[in-house]
C-alpha positions as protocol buffer text, in pm:
chain_id: "A"
residue {
  index: 1
  type: MET
  ca { x: 7949 y: 5277 z: 3109 }
}
residue {
  index: 2
  type: ILE
  ca { x: 7635 y: 5330 z: 2899 }
}
residue {
  index: 3
  type: PHE
  ca { x: 7293 y: 5387 z: 3052 }
}
residue {
  index: 4
  type: ASP
  ca { x: 6997 y: 5390 z: 2813 }
}
residue {
  index: 5
  type: VAL
  ca { x: 6659 y: 5489 z: 2953 }
}
residue {
  index: 6
  type: LEU
  ca { x: 6327 y: 5421 z: 2779 }
}
residue {
  index: 7
  type: THR
  ca { x: 6066 y: 5665 z: 2902 }
}
residue {
  index: 8
  type: LEU
  ca { x: 5769 y: 5874 z: 2792 }
}
residue {
  index: 9
  type: PHE
  ca { x: 5927 y: 6174 z: 2965 }
}
residue {
  index: 10
  type: PRO
  ca { x: 6295 y: 6201 z: 2865 }
}
residue {
  index: 11
  type: GLY
  ca { x: 6306 y: 6566 z: 2976 }
}
residue {
  index: 12
  type: MET
  ca { x: 6295 y: 6452 z: 3338 }
}
residue {
  index: 13
  type: PHE
  ca { x: 6658 y: 6343 z: 3306 }
}
residue {
  index: 14
  type: ASP
  ca { x: 6801 y: 6671 z: 3176 }
}
residue {
  index: 15
  type: SER
  ca { x: 6866 y: 6870 z: 3493 }
}
residue {
  index: 16
  type: PRO
  ca { x: 6975 y: 6590 z: 3732 }
}
residue {
  index: 17
  type: LEU
  ca { x: 7236 y: 6471 z: 3484 }
}
residue {
  index: 18
  type: GLN
  ca { x: 7395 y: 6814 z: 3441 }
}
residue {
  index: 19
  type: GLU
  ca { x: 7488 y: 6866 z: 3803 }
}
residue {
  index: 20
  type: SER
  ca { x: 7747 y: 6750 z: 4056 }
}
residue {
  index: 21
  type: ILE
  ca { x: 7940 y: 6423 z: 4021 }
}
residue {
  index: 22
  type: LEU
  ca { x: 7725 y: 6270 z: 3747 }
}
residue {
  index: 23
  type: GLY
  ca { x: 7739 y: 6586 z: 3537 }
}
residue {
  index: 24
  type: ARG
  ca { x: 8118 y: 6596 z: 3562 }
}
residue {
  index: 25
  type: ALA
  ca { x: 8152 y: 6225 z: 3482 }
}
residue {
  index: 26
  type: ILE
  ca { x: 7936 y: 6264 z: 3170 }
}
residue {
  index: 27
  type: LYS
  ca { x: 8143 y: 6562 z: 3052 }
}
residue {
  index: 28
  type: GLN
  ca { x: 8458 y: 6353 z: 3104 }
}
residue {
  index: 29
  type: ASP
  ca { x: 8301 y: 6073 z: 2896 }
}
residue {
  index: 30
  type: LEU
  ca { x: 8321 y: 5829 z: 3187 }
}
residue {
  index: 31
  type: LEU
  ca { x: 7946 y: 5777 z: 3160 }
}
residue {
  index: 32
  type: LYS
  ca { x: 7691 y: 5799 z: 2882 }
}
residue {
  index: 33
  type: VAL
  ca { x: 7330 y: 5849 z: 2990 }
}
residue {
  index: 34
  type: ARG
  ca { x: 7080 y: 5858 z: 2704 }
}
residue {
  index: 35
  type: ALA
  ca { x: 6712 y: 5914 z: 2771 }
}
residue {
  index: 36
  type: HIS
  ca { x: 6500 y: 5795 z: 2477 }
}
residue {
  index: 37
  type: ASN
  ca { x: 6139 y: 5883 z: 2409 }
}
residue {
  index: 38
  type: LEU
  ca { x: 5949 y: 5556 z: 2378 }
}
residue {
  index: 39
  type: ARG
  ca { x: 5716 y: 5720 z: 2126 }
}
residue {
  index: 40
  type: ASP
  ca { x: 6003 y: 5717 z: 1877 }
}
residue {
  index: 41
  type: TRP
  ca { x: 5931 y: 5345 z: 1837 }
}
residue {
  index: 42
  type: ALA
  ca { x: 5550 y: 5370 z: 1843 }
}
residue {
  index: 43
  type: GLU
  ca { x: 5338 y: 5351 z: 1529 }
}
residue {
  index: 44
  type: GLY
  ca { x: 5017 y: 5503 z: 1405 }
}
residue {
  index: 45
  type: LYS
  ca { x: 4889 y: 5858 z: 1384 }
}
residue {
  index: 46
  type: HIS
  ca { x: 4895 y: 5911 z: 1760 }
}
residue {
  index: 47
  type: LEU
  ca { x: 5216 y: 5713 z: 1836 }
}
residue {
  index: 48
  type: THR
  ca { x: 5027 y: 5510 z: 2095 }
}
residue {
  index: 49
  type: THR
  ca { x: 5233 y: 5341 z: 2368 }
}
residue {
  index: 50
  type: ASP
  ca { x: 4951 y: 5218 z: 2595 }
}
residue {
  index: 51
  type: ASP
  ca { x: 4610 y: 5054 z: 2571 }
}
residue {
  index: 52
  type: THR
  ca { x: 4324 y: 4932 z: 2789 }
}
residue {
  index: 53
  type: PRO
  ca { x: 4382 y: 4605 z: 2978 }
}
residue {
  index: 54
  type: TYR
  ca { x: 4229 y: 4282 z: 2857 }
}
residue {
  index: 55
  type: GLY
  ca { x: 3969 y: 4163 z: 3105 }
}
residue {
  index: 56
  type: GLY
  ca { x: 3876 y: 4516 z: 3205 }
}
residue {
  index: 57
  type: GLY
  ca { x: 3991 y: 4727 z: 3494 }
}
residue {
  index: 58
  type: ASP
  ca { x: 4111 y: 5077 z: 3565 }
}
residue {
  index: 59
  type: GLY
  ca { x: 4405 y: 5247 z: 3397 }
}
residue {
  index: 60
  type: MET
  ca { x: 4613 y: 5172 z: 3091 }
}
residue {
  index: 61
  type: VAL
  ca { x: 4888 y: 4919 z: 3020 }
}
residue {
  index: 62
  type: MET
  ca { x: 5215 y: 4981 z: 2834 }
}
residue {
  index: 63
  type: LYS
  ca { x: 5204 y: 4807 z: 2495 }
}
residue {
  index: 64
  type: PRO
  ca { x: 5471 y: 4546 z: 2416 }
}
residue {
  index: 65
  type: GLU
  ca { x: 5550 y: 4638 z: 2053 }
}
residue {
  index: 66
  type: PRO
  ca { x: 5715 y: 4981 z: 2102 }
}
residue {
  index: 67
  type: ILE
  ca { x: 5925 y: 4852 z: 2390 }
}
residue {
  index: 68
  type: ALA
  ca { x: 6038 y: 4546 z: 2195 }
}
residue {
  index: 69
  type: ARG
  ca { x: 6138 y: 4760 z: 1897 }
}
residue {
  index: 70
  type: ALA
  ca { x: 6321 y: 5007 z: 2121 }
}
residue {
  index: 71
  type: VAL
  ca { x: 6516 y: 4740 z: 2307 }
}
residue {
  index: 72
  type: ALA
  ca { x: 6615 y: 4573 z: 1979 }
}
residue {
  index: 73
  type: ALA
  ca { x: 6742 y: 4905 z: 1842 }
}
residue {
  index: 74
  type: LEU
  ca { x: 6942 y: 4985 z: 2156 }
}
residue {
  index: 75
  type: LYS
  ca { x: 7095 y: 4638 z: 2166 }
}
residue {
  index: 76
  type: GLU
  ca { x: 7230 y: 4692 z: 1816 }
}
residue {
  index: 77
  type: GLN
  ca { x: 7450 y: 4961 z: 1974 }
}
residue {
  index: 78
  type: THR
  ca { x: 7528 y: 4777 z: 2299 }
}
residue {
  index: 79
  type: PRO
  ca { x: 7463 y: 4405 z: 2237 }
}
residue {
  index: 80
  type: GLN
  ca { x: 7553 y: 4290 z: 2589 }
}
residue {
  index: 81
  type: ALA
  ca { x: 7339 y: 4549 z: 2768 }
}
residue {
  index: 82
  type: LYS
  ca { x: 7117 y: 4416 z: 3045 }
}
residue {
  index: 83
  type: VAL
  ca { x: 6749 y: 4518 z: 3046 }
}
residue {
  index: 84
  type: LEU
  ca { x: 6619 y: 4637 z: 3383 }
}
residue {
  index: 85
  type: MET
  ca { x: 6251 y: 4693 z: 3460 }
}
residue {
  index: 86
  type: MET
  ca { x: 6153 y: 4950 z: 3722 }
}
residue {
  index: 87
  type: THR
  ca { x: 5854 y: 4807 z: 3908 }
}
residue {
  index: 88
  type: PRO
  ca { x: 5719 y: 4785 z: 4267 }
}
residue {
  index: 89
  type: GLN
  ca { x: 5715 y: 4407 z: 4212 }
}
residue {
  index: 90
  type: GLY
  ca { x: 6093 y: 4394 z: 4166 }
}
residue {
  index: 91
  type: VAL
  ca { x: 6355 y: 4292 z: 4420 }
}
residue {
  index: 92
  type: PRO
  ca { x: 6467 y: 4573 z: 4653 }
}
residue {
  index: 93
  type: PHE
  ca { x: 6767 y: 4750 z: 4502 }
}
residue {
  index: 94
  type: THR
  ca { x: 7077 y: 4729 z: 4725 }
}
residue {
  index: 95
  type: GLN
  ca { x: 7435 y: 4852 z: 4734 }
}
residue {
  index: 96
  type: GLN
  ca { x: 7553 y: 4509 z: 4625 }
}
residue {
  index: 97
  type: HIS
  ca { x: 7331 y: 4530 z: 4317 }
}
residue {
  index: 98
  type: ALA
  ca { x: 7488 y: 4867 z: 4236 }
}
residue {
  index: 99
  type: LYS
  ca { x: 7838 y: 4723 z: 4262 }
}
residue {
  index: 100
  type: THR
  ca { x: 7753 y: 4421 z: 4046 }
}
residue {
  index: 101
  type: LEU
  ca { x: 7568 y: 4617 z: 3777 }
}
residue {
  index: 102
  type: ALA
  ca { x: 7861 y: 4859 z: 3745 }
}
residue {
  index: 103
  type: GLN
  ca { x: 8055 y: 4573 z: 3584 }
}
residue {
  index: 104
  type: GLU
  ca { x: 7818 y: 4559 z: 3286 }
}
residue {
  index: 105
  type: ASP
  ca { x: 7894 y: 4719 z: 2950 }
}
residue {
  index: 106
  type: GLY
  ca { x: 7554 y: 4882 z: 2942 }
}
residue {
  index: 107
  type: LEU
  ca { x: 7215 y: 4892 z: 3108 }
}
residue {
  index: 108
  type: ILE
  ca { x: 6873 y: 4961 z: 2956 }
}
residue {
  index: 109
  type: PHE
  ca { x: 6612 y: 5094 z: 3200 }
}
residue {
  index: 110
  type: LEU
  ca { x: 6243 y: 5042 z: 3125 }
}
residue {
  index: 111
  type: CYS
  ca { x: 6041 y: 5316 z: 3295 }
}
residue {
  index: 112
  type: GLY
  ca { x: 5675 y: 5227 z: 3311 }
}
residue {
  index: 113
  type: ARG
  ca { x: 5369 y: 5445 z: 3360 }
}
residue {
  index: 114
  type: TYR
  ca { x: 4999 y: 5389 z: 3427 }
}
residue {
  index: 115
  type: GLU
  ca { x: 4924 y: 5029 z: 3535 }
}
residue {
  index: 116
  type: GLY
  ca { x: 5263 y: 4898 z: 3426 }
}
residue {
  index: 117
  type: PHE
  ca { x: 5384 y: 4678 z: 3143 }
}
residue {
  index: 118
  type: ASP
  ca { x: 5225 y: 4409 z: 2933 }
}
residue {
  index: 119
  type: GLU
  ca { x: 5337 y: 4087 z: 3103 }
}
residue {
  index: 120
  type: ARG
  ca { x: 5499 y: 3959 z: 2783 }
}
residue {
  index: 121
  type: ILE
  ca { x: 5765 y: 4230 z: 2810 }
}
residue {
  index: 122
  type: ARG
  ca { x: 5865 y: 4091 z: 3149 }
}
residue {
  index: 123
  type: GLN
  ca { x: 5870 y: 3737 z: 3012 }
}
residue {
  index: 124
  type: THR
  ca { x: 6073 y: 3796 z: 2695 }
}
residue {
  index: 125
  type: LEU
  ca { x: 6298 y: 4100 z: 2731 }
}
residue {
  index: 126
  type: VAL
  ca { x: 6380 y: 4173 z: 3094 }
}
residue {
  index: 127
  type: ASP
  ca { x: 6693 y: 4049 z: 3270 }
}
residue {
  index: 128
  type: ALA
  ca { x: 6609 y: 4185 z: 3617 }
}
residue {
  index: 129
  type: GLU
  ca { x: 6333 y: 4379 z: 3796 }
}
residue {
  index: 130
  type: PHE
  ca { x: 6407 y: 4632 z: 4068 }
}
residue {
  index: 131
  type: SER
  ca { x: 6211 y: 4833 z: 4323 }
}
residue {
  index: 132
  type: LEU
  ca { x: 6320 y: 5111 z: 4559 }
}
residue {
  index: 133
  type: GLY
  ca { x: 6080 y: 4998 z: 4829 }
}
residue {
  index: 134
  type: ASP
  ca { x: 5727 y: 4899 z: 4919 }
}
residue {
  index: 135
  type: PHE
  ca { x: 5556 y: 5205 z: 4774 }
}
residue {
  index: 136
  type: VAL
  ca { x: 5427 y: 5315 z: 4434 }
}
residue {
  index: 137
  type: LEU
  ca { x: 5550 y: 5612 z: 4230 }
}
residue {
  index: 138
  type: THR
  ca { x: 5391 y: 5771 z: 3924 }
}
residue {
  index: 139
  type: GLY
  ca { x: 5656 y: 5620 z: 3699 }
}
residue {
  index: 140
  type: GLY
  ca { x: 5991 y: 5445 z: 3679 }
}
residue {
  index: 141
  type: GLU
  ca { x: 6195 y: 5755 z: 3602 }
}
residue {
  index: 142
  type: LEU
  ca { x: 6290 y: 5845 z: 3959 }
}
residue {
  index: 143
  type: PRO
  ca { x: 6395 y: 5487 z: 4047 }
}
residue {
  index: 144
  type: ALA
  ca { x: 6605 y: 5479 z: 3729 }
}
residue {
  index: 145
  type: MET
  ca { x: 6779 y: 5803 z: 3829 }
}
residue {
  index: 146
  type: VAL
  ca { x: 6851 y: 5670 z: 4177 }
}
residue {
  index: 147
  type: MET
  ca { x: 6995 y: 5347 z: 4040 }
}
residue {
  index: 148
  type: ILE
  ca { x: 7209 y: 5530 z: 3782 }
}
residue {
  index: 149
  type: ASP
  ca { x: 7352 y: 5747 z: 4058 }
}
residue {
  index: 150
  type: ALA
  ca { x: 7428 y: 5450 z: 4286 }
}
residue {
  index: 151
  type: ILE
  ca { x: 7577 y: 5238 z: 4007 }
}
residue {
  index: 152
  type: SER
  ca { x: 7788 y: 5523 z: 3870 }
}
residue {
  index: 153
  type: ARG
  ca { x: 7974 y: 5554 z: 4200 }
}
residue {
  index: 154
  type: TYR
  ca { x: 8142 y: 5220 z: 4122 }
}
residue {
  index: 155
  type: VAL
  ca { x: 8253 y: 5318 z: 3772 }
}
residue {
  index: 156
  type: PRO
  ca { x: 8629 y: 5387 z: 3782 }
}
residue {
  index: 157
  type: GLY
  ca { x: 8710 y: 5758 z: 3780 }
}
residue {
  index: 158
  type: VAL
  ca { x: 8362 y: 5885 z: 3864 }
}
residue {
  index: 159
  type: LEU
  ca { x: 8441 y: 5958 z: 4229 }
}
residue {
  index: 160
  type: GLY
  ca { x: 8733 y: 6176 z: 4322 }
}
residue {
  index: 161
  type: SER
  ca { x: 8863 y: 5913 z: 4564 }
}
residue {
  index: 162
  type: GLU
  ca { x: 8869 y: 5553 z: 4447 }
}
residue {
  index: 163
  type: GLY
  ca { x: 8804 y: 5432 z: 4803 }
}
residue {
  index: 164
  type: SER
  ca { x: 8496 y: 5646 z: 4862 }
}
residue {
  index: 165
  type: ALA
  ca { x: 8242 y: 5393 z: 4735 }
}
residue {
  index: 166
  type: GLU
  ca { x: 8403 y: 5113 z: 4936 }
}
residue {
  index: 167
  type: THR
  ca { x: 8345 y: 5297 z: 5266 }
}
residue {
  index: 168
  type: ASP
  ca { x: 7984 y: 5401 z: 5198 }
}
residue {
  index: 169
  type: SER
  ca { x: 7705 y: 5268 z: 5414 }
}
residue {
  index: 170
  type: PHE
  ca { x: 7602 y: 4913 z: 5310 }
}
residue {
  index: 171
  type: SER
  ca { x: 7923 y: 4851 z: 5110 }
}
residue {
  index: 172
  type: ASP
  ca { x: 8027 y: 4593 z: 5369 }
}
residue {
  index: 173
  type: GLY
  ca { x: 7676 y: 4526 z: 5493 }
}
residue {
  index: 174
  type: LEU
  ca { x: 7695 y: 4782 z: 5776 }
}
residue {
  index: 175
  type: LEU
  ca { x: 7612 y: 5149 z: 5818 }
}
residue {
  index: 176
  type: GLU
  ca { x: 7898 y: 5397 z: 5779 }
}
residue {
  index: 177
  type: TYR
  ca { x: 8086 y: 5532 z: 6080 }
}
residue {
  index: 178
  type: PRO
  ca { x: 8041 y: 5899 z: 6190 }
}
residue {
  index: 179
  type: GLN
  ca { x: 8245 y: 6157 z: 5999 }
}
residue {
  index: 180
  type: TYR
  ca { x: 8396 y: 6481 z: 6132 }
}
residue {
  index: 181
  type: THR
  ca { x: 8586 y: 6778 z: 5988 }
}
residue {
  index: 182
  type: ARG
  ca { x: 8705 y: 7120 z: 6106 }
}
residue {
  index: 183
  type: PRO
  ca { x: 8651 y: 7289 z: 6346 }
}
residue {
  index: 184
  type: ALA
  ca { x: 8763 y: 7057 z: 6623 }
}
residue {
  index: 185
  type: VAL
  ca { x: 8502 y: 7212 z: 6854 }
}
residue {
  index: 186
  type: PHE
  ca { x: 8155 y: 7318 z: 6736 }
}
residue {
  index: 187
  type: GLU
  ca { x: 7903 y: 7463 z: 6981 }
}
residue {
  index: 188
  type: GLY
  ca { x: 8079 y: 7287 z: 7266 }
}
residue {
  index: 189
  type: MET
  ca { x: 8091 y: 6950 z: 7090 }
}
residue {
  index: 190
  type: GLU
  ca { x: 8441 y: 6810 z: 7036 }
}
residue {
  index: 191
  type: VAL
  ca { x: 8566 y: 6577 z: 6767 }
}
residue {
  index: 192
  type: PRO
  ca { x: 8652 y: 6237 z: 6923 }
}
residue {
  index: 193
  type: LYS
  ca { x: 9013 y: 6258 z: 7040 }
}
residue {
  index: 194
  type: VAL
  ca { x: 9107 y: 5931 z: 6869 }
}
residue {
  index: 195
  type: LEU
  ca { x: 9054 y: 6097 z: 6528 }
}
residue {
  index: 196
  type: LEU
  ca { x: 9310 y: 6362 z: 6621 }
}
residue {
  index: 197
  type: SER
  ca { x: 9565 y: 6112 z: 6754 }
}
residue {
  index: 198
  type: GLY
  ca { x: 9734 y: 6023 z: 6426 }
}
residue {
  index: 199
  type: ASP
  ca { x: 9729 y: 5657 z: 6531 }
}
residue {
  index: 200
  type: HIS
  ca { x: 9579 y: 5489 z: 6224 }
}
residue {
  index: 201
  type: GLY
  ca { x: 9536 y: 5156 z: 6398 }
}
residue {
  index: 202
  type: LYS
  ca { x: 9330 y: 5308 z: 6676 }
}
residue {
  index: 203
  type: ILE
  ca { x: 9132 y: 5516 z: 6427 }
}
residue {
  index: 204
  type: ALA
  ca { x: 9048 y: 5207 z: 6219 }
}
residue {
  index: 205
  type: ARG
  ca { x: 8934 y: 5019 z: 6530 }
}
residue {
  index: 206
  type: TRP
  ca { x: 8722 y: 5315 z: 6649 }
}
residue {
  index: 207
  type: ARG
  ca { x: 8557 y: 5344 z: 6309 }
}
residue {
  index: 208
  type: ARG
  ca { x: 8475 y: 4974 z: 6301 }
}
residue {
  index: 209
  type: GLU
  ca { x: 8330 y: 4993 z: 6651 }
}
residue {
  index: 210
  type: GLN
  ca { x: 8119 y: 5290 z: 6547 }
}
residue {
  index: 211
  type: GLN
  ca { x: 7997 y: 5104 z: 6238 }
}
residue {
  index: 212
  type: LEU
  ca { x: 7888 y: 4811 z: 6449 }
}
residue {
  index: 213
  type: LEU
  ca { x: 7731 y: 5033 z: 6715 }
}
residue {
  index: 214
  type: ARG
  ca { x: 7541 y: 5247 z: 6467 }
}
residue {
  index: 215
  type: THR
  ca { x: 7414 y: 4940 z: 6281 }
}
residue {
  index: 216
  type: LEU
  ca { x: 7317 y: 4772 z: 6609 }
}
residue {
  index: 217
  type: LYS
  ca { x: 7113 y: 5076 z: 6712 }
}
residue {
  index: 218
  type: ARG
  ca { x: 6959 y: 5174 z: 6380 }
}
residue {
  index: 219
  type: ARG
  ca { x: 6946 y: 4868 z: 6154 }
}
residue {
  index: 220
  type: PRO
  ca { x: 7011 y: 4557 z: 6368 }
}
residue {
  index: 221
  type: GLU
  ca { x: 6867 y: 4329 z: 6101 }
}
residue {
  index: 222
  type: LEU
  ca { x: 7170 y: 4406 z: 5881 }
}
residue {
  index: 223
  type: LEU
  ca { x: 7398 y: 4231 z: 6129 }
}
residue {
  index: 224
  type: GLN
  ca { x: 7237 y: 3897 z: 6048 }
}
residue {
  index: 225
  type: GLN
  ca { x: 7365 y: 3906 z: 5689 }
}
residue {
  index: 226
  type: ALA
  ca { x: 7689 y: 4104 z: 5723 }
}
residue {
  index: 227
  type: GLU
  ca { x: 8019 y: 3916 z: 5698 }
}
residue {
  index: 228
  type: LEU
  ca { x: 8159 y: 3968 z: 6048 }
}
residue {
  index: 229
  type: THR
  ca { x: 8502 y: 3866 z: 6173 }
}
residue {
  index: 230
  type: ASP
  ca { x: 8569 y: 3708 z: 6510 }
}
residue {
  index: 231
  type: GLU
  ca { x: 8689 y: 4047 z: 6629 }
}
residue {
  index: 232
  type: ASP
  ca { x: 8365 y: 4207 z: 6507 }
}
residue {
  index: 233
  type: LEU
  ca { x: 8162 y: 3951 z: 6701 }
}
residue {
  index: 234
  type: LYS
  ca { x: 8369 y: 4018 z: 7012 }
}
residue {
  index: 235
  type: ILE
  ca { x: 8311 y: 4393 z: 6979 }
}
residue {
  index: 236
  type: LEU
  ca { x: 7939 y: 4336 z: 6922 }
}
residue {
  index: 237
  type: THR
  ca { x: 7913 y: 4130 z: 7239 }
}
residue {
  index: 238
  type: GLN
  ca { x: 8079 y: 4409 z: 7436 }
}
residue {
  index: 239
  type: LEU
  ca { x: 7853 y: 4670 z: 7278 }
}
residue {
  index: 240
  type: LYS
  ca { x: 7538 y: 4472 z: 7356 }
}
residue {
  index: 241
  type: GLN
  ca { x: 7647 y: 4428 z: 7715 }
}
residue {
  index: 242
  type: SER
  ca { x: 7719 y: 4799 z: 7744 }
}
residue {
  index: 243
  type: GLU
  ca { x: 7382 y: 4888 z: 7590 }
}
residue {
  index: 244
  type: SER
  ca { x: 7195 y: 4657 z: 7826 }
}
residue {
  index: 245
  type: GLN
  ca { x: 7357 y: 4827 z: 8126 }
}
residue {
  index: 246
  type: ASN
  ca { x: 7254 y: 5176 z: 8013 }
}
């Protein structure tokens, strides 16, 4: 999987990509993450990548020419790469997006600064626009890092356990169930006995119930879009009745 990032600050990607799971995956050549300085495709004495907006207004706007040249150069190396724009105006990035994008040969991230991009970049080069939420950051670098991390978890071999990504929160539309490890008792709090029973059927049912309960309490809106079985709906009804009695 190849991630190319176009940014004015490529040094921001050095440390995060040397640590933990991503660092190991890069060393194993499972991932390639290349941060490119957009100024390498700028022209003129000052290698200008931004200019004042037509019509007036505060701030500067990212010029279209350097970005167009950069994308063209990167697509010579990975022709099928999708171009992703990091912008507060984009669709909210989700776990399903991460899973889908992990199937691509390559991704090119456009990290804006200042007042954003010339609109013609959006109209001619971009395949999708993503946002991390309804807030504004100083640039697109942090969103790009977050997306690279989330997408990489679905690349085969990146995680130690192939099933880890499939049981993460949001993978099936619900929050993840509670996790426990040794010791069995910590400050008077015991691990649920069902997890110590060895009965995998009961454990699976308990975990599903906990998923539904945790989602019901913390993110009930997710239940409206999750694919729920008849058994899930039955459990939910019981949970709601129990909650209403408490």
